N, C-alpha and C positions, 0 to 999 in steps of 0.2 A: 571750233566748230564756226565755219564761215556762215555768214548772214545771207540768207535767202536759199539755205539748202534745201527746204522744203517748200520754197515758193511754188514751184510748178505743181506740186501735189496739193499746195492750199487752192490755187486757182481751180485746179479740175475738182476737188470737193465743194468749192462754193457755186461753181457753174452747174454740177449735179443738184446741190440742194436748191438753187433757184428753180431748175427745170422741173423737179419731181414734187418740190413743195409750193411751186408758184410764189416764191419770193423767199427773201431772208426771214427766218424764223427761227424755233429752237433747234431744227434739225441742223441748222448751218452752224448754230454754235456748238452743237456736239461734234460735229463732224471736225470744225476748226480747232475745237478744244482737244481732239484726240492728237492732231499734229503738233499743237501747241506742247502736251504733255510729253510726247516723244521728243520733241525739240530741247525741252527743259532737262530731261534726264540725260540726254547726249551731251549738253552743254557742262554738266558737272565735272569740276576737276577730279574728284574721286570716283574712279570708275564703277560704275553701278552694273551689276552682272544679274539680271532677272532670271528666275527659274521657275519651274513647275514641279509640283510634288511628285517624286519617283517617276521623273519622264528622262527616257533613256536619251531624247535628244538633248535636254538640258544637261544630263551628266557627260555626253561626247563633246558638246561646247565647250563645257566646264575643264575637262581634260585638255582640250585643245587650247584654250586659252591660257590655263595655267602655265603649259610648255613655253608658249610664245612670251608670255609677258613676265612670268617669274617674280610675282609680286612679293614683296617681304612683310606685308601685313595683310590678313585676311580677316575680314569682318564678316561674321556669320549670323543669320537671324534664326537664333535659337536661343534659349532661356540661359542667361548668363552664369546662372549657378549650378549649371549642368557641366560646366568646363572641366573639372576633375575627372570625369568620367571618361573623356575622350580617349585618354591613353589606355584605357582597359579595353578599348575595341578590339586591339590586336590579339587578345586572349579569347577572342568570341568567334562563334560561327555565325555570319550573318544569314538572315536577318535578325537584329535585335532591337530592343527599344531602351532608350536612357529614359531611367524613371525618378520621379521624386515623390516621396511618400510621407505623409504627416499622419500620425494618430494622436499626439498631443496638441490639439488645435486651441489655439487662443486669439480672439478678435474674429471669430467665425461662428455662426451658429452651431449647435452641439450635433444635430442631426446631419449636418455635411460631413462628419468624420466617419471615415478616414479620408484625407484627402489625397489623391494620385493623379499624376501628370505624367504622360510617357510621350516620348518623340522617337518613333520608329525609323531605323536606319538599314538601307538595303545598298545592294551593290551598285545597282543601276539607278542611283540618285546622285546629283549634284552635289548635295551637302557632303556624302561620304568621299568624293573625289577632293573636294576642297579641305576636308578634314585629313584624310592621309597624304595630300601634299603639304600640308601645313606639318604635320608630325613627322614626316620623313625627311623634310628638306632642312638642313641646318641653316640657322639664321632667319628662319621664318617664324612669325608670331600669328597665333591664332587668337582671334579676340571674339567672343559671343556677347552680342550686343542688345539682344530683345530682353524684354521685361523678367523678372525673375518668376520662378512657379508660384511663390508668395503673392505676386502682383497679379498673376493670372485669376486667383480667386478673389483678391481684393477689388479687381475691376469687373468681376461677374457678379452683379448684385442678384441675379436669379439663383446662383449656386448652380451646383452640378446637376446636370439634368437626369432627371429620375430614368429608372430603366422603363422602357416602352412595354407594354403588356404583350406577350407573345400571342400569336394566333393559335389556337389550339387545333387548327386544322393543317397548320403549316408543318413541313417536315422538321425534324430536329435539327438544330444547328450542329455544323461541325465542331469537333472538340477545339480544333485549332483556331477557330474563329473567335474563342473567348479567352485567348492567351493574353489581352488586355485589361480583361476583366471591365470594370466600370470606370475606368480611368478616362481623365480628359485628354483627349489626343491633341498635340501639337503638330500640324504638318506643315514643314517648311515649303512656301509658295504653293498654298492651297490655292488653285486657280480654277474658279468654276462660277458660272454667271450667278448672281443673286437675284436676276430678274427672271421669273418663271416663264413669263410670255417670250422673252429672248431664247432662254433654254429651248422651250417647246418649238421656237421658230427654226432654231438651227438643227435640231434632230428631225423635223418634217421635211425640210428642204434638203438635208444631207442624206436622207433617207437611211437612217441608222436608228437604233432601238434605245440607246442610253448614251450618255455623255463621255463615257470612255471611249465607246467606240467613235464617236465623232472626233474627238481629240486625236485619236490614233490615226484617223484616216486624213484629217483635214490640217493638222497641226504638227504632229509626230513625224510622219513620214516625209512632209515637204522640208520641214527643217532638219532632219537627218544629215543632209549632205550640204547644207549651207554654209556660207562662211560665217565669221564672227560677227561682222557689222549687220548684216541681214538678219542673223538670229537675233542680236539685241534690239534692232528696231521692230522686228515684229511682235516681240515678247512684250516691249514696251506698249505697242499698239494694242495688242490685246488685254494687258492689265489696264490700260486707261478705258477700253471700251466696256469692260467689265464694272470698272469704278464708277464711271458717270451714268452707266445704266442700273445701277444697283439701287434697291428701294431705300427710301428714307428712314429706317430704323435709327432713331436718335441714338440707342445705346450701342447698336453695333457699329455704327459711324464714329462715335466718339471713341469707342475701344481701338478701332482701326486708326484712327488718327493719332491718340495717344501713344499707340506702340511705335508709331513712325516718329513721333516727337522724342520718344524714349530712345530709339535706336540711333538717331543723330546726334542726340545730346550725349550718349555714350562715346561715338566716334570721334566728336570733337573734343572731349574731355581726353580721350586716348591720343589723338593729334597732338594735343597741347602738352599732355604729361611726357611722351616719347618722344617729341619733335621728328617724328615720321613724315614723309615727304606724301602728299595726297596722290602723286604720280605713282608712287610705289607701293600703293594700297588698291585692294579689289573688296567691294561691297557686294555680299552675294546676299540675296533676299527674293520674295516672291514678287513675280510681277504685277502683282497687284498693288504692293506697296512702294514698287520701283516708281510709278506714275504717280507720286505722291504731290499736293497741292498745299500742304501745312507749310506755315511760316518758318518752321525750323527745319525745312528741307536745305541739305547741303552744309559743306564744309563753312561756308560763310552765311549759314541762316541764324535767326534770331535765337539768343539763349534765353528764351523765357519760361521754359517747361521746367518746373520742380518734381523731381522724383521723390515720391514719398517713401517714408520709412517701411521696411518690412513688419509683419505682425509678429506677435511672440510666439508662434506656432514652431515647434522643433521638426525640422525637414531631415530626412534620412534619403540619401541617394544610391542609386545602384542600376546594375542592367538587368533586364528580364529578357526570356526569348519572346520572339515575336514570329509572324509567318505571313505570308502573302494573303493568307484567309483573314487573319486578325486585322490587318492593313485595312483590307477591304470593307471589312465589317464596320470597323470605326470610324472611317472618312467616307462611308457611302459611296464608295466605288463599286463598279459591276463587279460580280463574280468572275475569277480568272484574269481580271486585267492586270493585275500585278504580275502575275506569271507571264502573260504575253508580253508585259514590259520588260522583262527579264528576259525572255528570248530575243526581243527586239534589241535588246542592248548588247547582246553577244553577236549578233548580226552586224550591227554597226561597227562592233570594235574589230570584227574580221575583215569588213569591207573596207572600212577606213585605213585601216592599219595603224592606228593611233595606239599606244600603250597606256591604258589606263593606270592611275595611281592605286595601289594597294599598300597596307600596311604590312610591314615585314612580321611573318610569322602568322599572318591571318590563317584561321582554320576555315577549311571550305571554298577558298578561292584557288583559282588556276594559276600558276606562276608561269611566265612566258619563259622559254628557252632559248629564245634569240638573243644575241647579243645587245645588252643593255646601252641604248643610244645616249651620247653624252649630249647634255643640255647645251643648245646654242645660246647665245647672247641675245638679250631681247632685243628685238628690232625697234627703231625709234617710231613712236606712233605717230601715224598719218592722220590728217583730218578726215573723217569718215564723209563719206558721201552719200547722196540719196539713194538707200537700197530699197526703200520701202515702196516707192512708186512701181518699180520693175516687179517686185514681188507680187504686189496687188494685180497688176496687169497681165502676169505671165499666165499662160493657160496651164492646167495641172499637167505634171509629168506621169504619163501612163507608163507604168511599170510593163516590162515584158512578162508574160505568163511563164513562169517556172512549172512546167509541167511535171518535171520529175519530183519535184519538192510537194507538189498537190498530189501527186500520184501516191507518193509516199505517206503522206498525211491519211489518205483514202484507206490504203491498206492497213495501216496501224489501227486506226479507229475500228475496223471490223474486227480485227484480232482482239482488241481490247473488249469490244462488245460480246464477242463469244465467251472471252474468258469471264464475263460477269452476266451469262445467263441468256443473253438475246440470241435470236435465231438469225443471224447474220450470215451471208455467203459473199461470194465475190461478184455476184450481181449487184448487191448492196454496196460494195466499193464503188464499182463503175456509176451507180445512181448517184453516190456522194460526189464523186468526180465531176460529172456532168451537171449535177444541180448548183454546186460551188460556182462554176464559170456562169451559168445561166444568172443566179442570184448577182453575181458581181457584175454583169452586163445591164440588169434592170437597175441597178444603183450606179450605173456610169462609172464603173471599175474595170479596167483592162485584167487587173491581177486579183484574185479573189484574197480578201483578207482573213486572218483567222475567224473572225466573228461572220464571215460569210460561210467559210467551212464550217463552223459549229451549227449555224442554222441548217445547212444543208444535211448534216450528220443527223440532228435532231429529226428532221421531216423524212428521211429515207429509212432510218435505223429504228428508231422509238416509234413503235405503234401505238397500241391503247394502253399499255401497261408497262411499269418497270419490273423485271423480274428480281433485281437485286437490290444492294443497298444504293447503288449509285447510277443516276440517269445518264443518258447519253451526254447532255451538256458538261456534266461532271467529268466523265471520261475524256472529252476533249481538253478539258482545262488541265486534268492531269497529263495527258499527251503533250500538250504544247510547253511543258515545263513543270506541271505539278506545283504542289503547294509546299515551297521551302520552308522549312521550320529551323529558325537559329538555335542557337545554344551558346549559354555562358560558360566559358573555361571556368576550370577550378580556381585559377588565380585571381579571377574578377569576381567571384561570390563573396559574399559577405563572410564574417567571421563565425556567425551561426551556423551558415550553410556549410562551410569547411569543416568546422566541428563534428557535424551529422556524418559527413563522408567519412571522417577519420574515425568516428567511432564504429561505423558499420563497415569499416575496412576488413574485419576477420570473416566477414561473409564471403569475399572474393567475388563480388559481382560489380558490373560495369553501371553504376548507380546513374551515370550520366546518360546512359543511353536510354532512348525513348522505346516505349513498350513495358509489358508486364514481364517482371522477372520473380522466379521463385526461389526463396530462401528457406533452407531447412537447418533449424537450430535443436541439436542435440545437445540440451544444457547438461544433461546427466553425466555426460561423457566428456563434455568440454564446457567446465563452467565459466571459463572466461566469456563465453557468449551469453550470458545472463545480462551483461551491460548492453549488447545490442538488442536484447527482449526489451529491456527497460526503455531504450531510446525509440524503438518501433511502436511501443505503446503510446509513449507521449506524442511521438508524430501522428499517431492514428487519432489522438485526441484533438491536436492542432490543426490538421490539414485536411483538406477537402475529402470527401468520400471517393474512394479509389486509389488514392494516392498510395496508401499503405493498409491493406486488407488482411486479417488474420484468416486462415483457412483452418488451422488446427492450433488449439490452444486457446485458453482464456485466462483472465486475470481477476481473481476475486480476493477479499479481504482475507489475511491470514494464510495463503496458500503460495506455494513456491512453484515455479514453472519447471517442467520436466522436459517436454519436446514440443516444439512448436513450428509451425509451416507458415510462411507468409507469401503474398504476391505484392511486390514492390513496383511502383510506376514513378520514382522520383524525378526521372528524367523527363516524363511527360508532363508532370506538375511542378517543374523547375520554379516557375514564377511564384507559385504558393510558398515554396520553400525560402526563395529569397526574400517574400516580403514578410518572413517570420524575423530575419534578420534586421529588420527595420525596428523590431520591437523590442529586442534586446540582443545579449551577446550569448546566451547559450538558451535551448528549449527549456531547462528547467526556470530560467527567469521569466520566460515568456509565459509558461504555464501558470506559475506564481501570479503573475500580474493577472492574467484573464480571471484567474479564481478569485482574487481579490476583487476584481472589477464587477464580477457577477456577484459576489456576496455584498458588497456595499453599493449596488444599485438601487435607486430610491424605490424600483418597484421590486425589489427582490422579496421572496417569500420565504417562511421558515424550510421549505422544501428544497428551495433551489439553493440556500445556504448549507444545508444538511449535506447535498449533492456535492458541493464544493468541498465541504470536510473530508467526503468520502473518497474525492479525487486526490484531493491533496495526501491523504492516507495511502491510497491506492496506488498513484504514480511518482509522489515525490517521497513517500515515507518521512513525511516530516510531521513531528509530533509537535512543532512550535507552531506551525502555520495551521494545524488541524485546531490546536486550542484556541487559536486566535479567532478562526472562521466559527468553531463552536459556540464561542462569547457571543459572536454577532448572531448565532442563529437563535441564541436564547433573547437577544433584544428584539429581534423581528418577531418571534413568537408571541412575546407580551404584548405586541402592538397589533397583531390580528385581531379581528372582529368576527370571524367567520371560520366555518370548519372546512373551507373549500380544499385546502390541502393536507387535511389529516390523512388519507390514505398514504399519501407520497412520505409524508414525515413519519407515520408508524413504520413504513415499510423500510425507511432508511435508519430509522432510531434503533429499530430491533437490530438489524445487520451491525451496526456500529457497537451496540450494546454486547451484543455476542462476540464481535471481533475483541473488544477490550478486555472482555471476561476471561476469554482464552488467552490472551497475548501480553497483558499487563498485570502486575501484582495488585493494584487496586486501581479503581475506576478513575478516570480524570474528574478534576472537580466540575468541567463544565457540563458533562454528561449527567451528573448527579442533580446539578441545579436544573438541568433542563427537563429530567423526569419529574423533579418536584414541582417546578414552576409550570409544566405542561398538565400536570395532574390537575392543580387548582384551576388553570386557565380552560381547559376542557370540561371540567365539571362547571365551570360558570356559563359556559357556551351551550350545555347540553340541553336544557329545555328550550332554548330558542331554535337549536337544531332540529330538535323534533317537531315544531311547528312551522317552521320556515318552508315556503314553499320551493324555494330555489335551492335549499340542502337537499341531496340525492341522498338515497337510502345506504349507498355504498360511502359516502361521506360521514352519516351517522354512524354507520357499522365500524368504520375506522376510529371513530371519535370513542366509542366503547372499547374497542380492541386496544386503544392507547391506555384507557383507563384501568382496564382489567390485567392487562400484560404489565404494566408499570406499578401496579397496585402495591406489589410487595417493596418493591424498592423505594417507592414514595413514602409507604406508610414507616418504612425504616428511617427516612430522612425528616420525618416529624409531621407529615400529612395526617389528616382526619379523615377517617372511612365515612364518618356521617355526612360529610361534605357530598360524596358520592350518592348516598343513598337519598338525601333531600333532593338532590339534582334530579334522581331518577322518579320520586315523588311528585316531583311538580311538572314532570313530562306528561302532556296530554295531547298525543299526535292525533291527527283525523286521518291522515293516508293510511290505507291497509297494511301496506309494506312497513311503515314505521311503527304501527302498532304491533305487528308481530315482532319487530325488533325489540320494542319495549317489553313484552311479555318475555322474551329470551333472557333479558337484562335483570329482570325482577327474579326469574329462574336463578340467575348466577348469585343475586345478593340474597335468595332464600325467603324472598316476599311471595313467590308463586311454587306451588309443588309441581311435579312433573306430571302427576296424575291430573290436576287441575288444567295443565297446558293441553293435556290431551282431551279432556271433555269439551275444552273452548274449541278446539280443532273439528271434533265430532259435532258440536252445535253448528259452526260454519257450514258443514256439509248439509246437514240436515235443514238448512234455512235455504229456501229456493231464491229469497231477494239477495242473499248474501254469495251464493255460488258463482255469479259473474265474476266476484272480486277476489275470488278465493286464488288465483294464481298470484296475486299482489301479495296476497298473505304469504304465500309459498315463497315468492321472492325474497319477503323480509326474514324468514325463517333460514333461508339459505346463506343470505349475507349475517345472519346472526352467528353462522359459524365462525366468522372472523373473530369476534370478542369470546364467544362461548362453543368451542369445538366439541364440547362434551355432548351437544345436543345432536348429533349428527344421528343417532338412531331415532330420535323423534323426529326428525326431519324426513327420513326415509320412511317412516310410518305415516306421515302426512301425506305424501305423494302417493305411497301406495293405496291409499284408504281412498282417495280421489279417484283414482283409476279402477279401484275395485267396485264403488258404490255408485258413481255418477253413470248415467246412459250415455249412450253413445251422442246422441242429439245435443247434449250438453257439455259433454268432454271434448268432441272434436273441434268446436269453433275456438276455444281457447288455449287448445294444445300448441298450436304454433306459438303464441304468445308466451306460453310456459318454457318451450325450448329456447326461444330468442333471449328471453330473460335470463336463463342459465348460461347460455353461451357468451352474452354481450357482458352481463353485469358480475357474473360470477365464475368466469372460466378458472381462476386460481383455485376456487374452491371446490370445485366438480370432482377433482381426485379423492377429496376426502368422502365426499356422498358416495362415489362409487366403491371406494375400499369399505365403507360400512355397509352398504349394499350386498357386495360380496360375501361379507361375514354373516348377514342374516339370512340372504336367498341359497336354494340349494345349488350345490356345483354341478348336477346331473339332471338332464331334462326328465329322466324316468322318475326322480324322485319328487317333480315338481307338482304331480296330481296329489300325491298323499302329504305333501307339505302344508302344514299349518302356521301362519305367522306367530311370532312370538307374543305380538299384542292381542291375539285373541285366544291364547291360552288361559286356564284359569289360574289367577294370580293366588299367591298364598294369603291367607287371612290371618289377622293377629289371633293368638290363643287367648282366650278368657282365663285369665288366671284363677278366676273362682272356680273354674272346673277342677282345677287341680285338688283343691280341699286339704285338709290337715290330716287326712287319713294315710297313715304308713308312710313310710320313708320312699322319696322317689329318687331324686339325682344322688344322692349319697352311697346306693347300693352298690354301683360299680367301684367307687373308690375302697369300700370296705372289703370287696372281694379282692382287690389286687393292691393292697397297701405299701408295696415295695416302691412304686414310683413316688408317692407321697413322702414316705421316710427319706427317700433320697434327696428331694427338693427340701425338706426341713432340715436335713443335715448341712447343705449347703448353704441355707440362709440362716444356720446358727440357731434355729428354734428347737424347743424342746416341748415334749408332750405326750400323750397316752392316747389310744384309740378308746372311742367309747363303745359300749355294748350295742348290737343292732337294734334292739328294742327299748333304747333309751327315748324314744319320741322322734317327732320330727326335726330333721337337721336343717341342712343347707335351705331347704324351702322356706323355712320361716322367714327368712329374710326377705324373699320375694314376696311373700303374703303380707309384709308390714309395708314395703315399699313399692308398689306395684309400678309407679309411673316410669321408671327406666325401663322396665321389661316391655311394657306396651309401646314406649317410642320406638325400641329396637324392633318390635314386631311390625310396626308400620314400614318402618325403614325396609325391612326384609320383604315386606310384601311389594313394594314400590320396585324394587329390583327385580 
């Protein structure tokens, strides 16, 4: 670099600063500093190639420079631990993203897990051109020099940014925009002003809406046809401008400078180890980092930066599908800007005649049919001249209006609008055409840009509403190239994903194809499909909703599948399937790890651990894992101090107990211990639960349900029934619903008769002060059907008496409360009530008028035994008249005897007269029934 190359530009900038600022000040320092940054970058022996993130101009300049210079070493600003993934790009359809994923986090806060970093790659990007050149050209070495993914989080003290709350009124996000999940995005050459006032100034004076449109109009188009020196100097200038006007956020500035120190340290280490000549190397980095002022800058910079060791986290690496919408959403770009950049890239390649670099066998790329040009020997590097002054003084080049292209756009958008429900016509196409030219003229453009055309289409076609799912702005984005979605090939998938594809191969479906596919499994005729069924059920458990959805068929304990139908969208959810591969080598291993993680979580409850036991039995059929998790459930239950999880515990333990009783010769030891420990545990908590205001009636009912349903098993294992009786006796609830529940428990234990329970219900209806609370008593009775299902007739009677006896002005106000209570709190018990009511009430309407409820019929009373008297034989007369039956029974039992004469005095009735207590108790029991 000759001294004084930018002397003329320095003089002009200094004079301008003195004229506009009235003398030397900070403005002069900034303007002259910009030239100094450009001069310093150009003087570096190791050629620096500044780029912008997903810029077609940068990609075109990169392809041109690589063919001219033919470097032997390419240094690329990308996380150094992502290097092994680059060779797998040839097996993918772009765009895709390089991903680093860590679930086993060490050295970071636990709430940061899982850690995820992605670096998207598109065909219209400079990094892809550099990667393709290095991998396709023999003797070329590609070296990634940026900090590792582990250091990304080490240097980010704030941790991953939490997901921003979504606006409830905003339209739903496109599915393709979420392909990267909540990963931290790495953008090579993320070039955007960090000074809000500067960006606002550029947008206002450029007459554009957003930053992507400004960059397309004032940087992308002018640099598309520029030479190498002009491109470099302009990009250095832009990077220096944004760097010097960046706000002084100490943490962000420190991270940026540490990244630059890191990269230059790695490059000097490689140069020293390999002995490469800096003149044969090329350093590809963002323009923001190219204009660096750190002491470590350059091949002769200071060696004072120490690279810290990585943390103990275990990182997994792979490729995930990406899309234009995902890139735009993650890096804050305008919607459709990446698609427009791809269209611009195709135009640049066609107009310039430059053959871009592509990986051999790359899916989704167009191969040139022309004869491959032989690489010319690199020309000797000439000292660059000042191209910056001419570029800044040159007036903007006004492109000639391409009426054919604009007319084609106008016709196509009207056709797309019609397909999506808009009432568009030929007149709208003409209006869009003329409005595009008008808007471009108002913005000092001779040729409408895609953004001008988009505004014109929205103005002319979209009136006051959107008839379909897509608005006009989205239709223009699709028309300009659409949202291209990448795909990771089979060879580049992790072992788990490939194993899933191999297992599902008998379905004969294109699983990598996007969209929903229907799979029909006739397992009865093709038993080999049962393995596919097992795989699909595990995937349904592990993957997001919609990836694997059963249409017909279900999986329950103790049942075998016969026929199933599934909707599969594995191609659409390929990222989720790939990330499963970071957790294990098979889906069974991943499922087992997740079940153990859920069971041994410090916040785990007995219900969640029992759910893990059921899932281990249902999906893995693993008795070993089920026993281990069952023992863990026993430990968690013993440590619980409330009955909050009692309903779920009751439901799951009943299901598991029924399964083991039908499929195992003996019960597992853990479930016997669970029943024994749970019986004593819930007996201890029962009195407190009845009086606790936080405990709901459903939870108390489930507690009683556990005690009554597990009573026989617990008593056989050594539990004492007196413990339950004492717990019920010590319970004194104040809530009406819990009081009714206590009465039901007393009936079950024999402490309260059914007649006494009916009398208490009648007393409640007869008391005007208690009538408003009667629905809550009914709620308790309904929930009591869980532990005492035999009370269904009493509950039906209580509800019927309320409707029969209460007047309308009392009944109607609390009728909605009763219905709501039955629907929300006892939906699973309603069938029991309905079945009992159907048994009691008449089946025909005509019989309803003459029907008398059973509880109003005269009940039989106990027969007074004293009325029998000792006079004459009573019950033995029938036996004496027909002795053959008794003789046969006596012979069968081996008894011998003779018949007495009929006048021998009182026979069988004498025993009843001497012991009347048994007969009286039997009479009372029959009267109740």
